[in-house]
C-alpha positions, 0 to 999 in steps of 0.5 A: 450152058450146063443141062440138068440131070434130075436124079432119083433122090430128087425126084423121090424128095419133090414129087408126089403121086396126087399133083402127078395124077392131077397133072396127067388128068388135065394133059389128057384132056389136050391132044395126044402127043405125035408118039412112036414104038421101038422094041428090041429083043432078045430071047432068054432060057426060060422064056424070057425077053430081054429088051430095049424100049426107044418110046419118042414123043413130041408135043408140037409147039411145046416139048419133045422127048425120048426115053432109053430104057433096058427091060432086063427080067432075069436081073437079080442085083440091078433094077429090071426096069432101067432108062435115061429121059431126055427132054428137049424144047419143042420151038428151037429142039435144045435139051431141056433136062435130061431125067433118070428114067427109072425112077420117072418110069416108077412114078409114070407107071404109078400115076397112070395107074392110079388115074384109071383107078380113080376114073373108074374103081368104087369110092368105097374100096378097102382093099388093095391087092398088090401082085408082085413084089418087084420094084414097080409094087410100093410105088402102086400102093402109095399111088393108090392111096393116094387116090383113095384114102379109103383102102384101109387094108393092103395085101402082097402075093407074090410066087416067092413068099420072101419077097413079098415079105422082104417088100413090108419093109419098104412102104414107108410105115403102110400097114400090109400083110402077106397073103398065101393064097392067090385066089383068097386074096383076090376074092377078098380084094376090091383092087387086084393091082399086077405088075409082073412079068408073067407070060402064064395068067395069074388072075382068074375071072371066077375069082373076081367078086361084083364090083372089082376093079382090076389093074394089069399093069407088067404085060407089054408083050404080045408073050405077055399076060397077066389075067386069063379070059374069064377076066377080060370076058366078065369086065368093063375093059379100058385101057391108058392109050388105044395105040400102045395097048390094043396091038401089043400087050397079051392081055388083050391081043390074045383073048381079041385073037381067040374071039373071046373080046373084040377091040370094040369091047376096048370101051376106050381110053384115058383120053375118052375118060378124061375128056367124058367121052365115055361113061366111067361107071356103069353099075355098081357091081361091074367088073371093070379093067385097066390095062397100061401099055404105058406108052411115049405121051405118058412119059413126056406129060411126066417130064413136062410135069418135072420140069414145070417144078424148076428142079 
């Protein structure tokens, strides 16, 4: 029996962010799959590290899968994230599908972020700031706009303005502009979405106005960080999953280690929010942070959605 390979072109032509976010919302209302994580790394000049990530997840009695993923932040001619996903039948162990894991990761990550914003951000948001102009950035724009049609202004900031300008052509007709100054752009944003591989905090809490939602996507190791201590101190903090995020990403491990916040200051994850175990909203002036650590459970949820489409 031939095993289908679902390529990037098929995913792009078939998936929609609205339906994927809704699937993730429903999937987080079920018991979480069993998950593990193996990350191998090699240091590079300049402080970066290449990584090889193996993420298996098993929803017992249903399906199981594993993502094999390379993370090479200094790539210029190839994507910094490249992956393959294998989905198996959880009852007899048979291989059901091989999926382009690079494209699937873009969709999964952006949908994860957009679900967090849909649960936590104000309904009347108008301005979306994307910090970073890599391959994830256009997916973030489309996913957030799918869940918040009120977003009428999109602003892009990148360390190298040329990449930010180049990104404008990849937004499929969505009007956007490049911000020359990050501090000013943050002060005028309703949602600040960070998709960088920075090892130094970019977003400063003093820049945030009341009611801002901060979406931290890029950092996936204890050494990486996108927001400073003041952001975490001023905010109601949520994560996509406690087990992959609180102990593994610098935006949380560093301020917890220094005593700026405690583990108890992480108010909930997507399982808590989708099951109404914790309140999503406080005062409209509250600043909210959603820190995405990714995770094998999200890959499996996304692969299950793709499999159900019978591509």
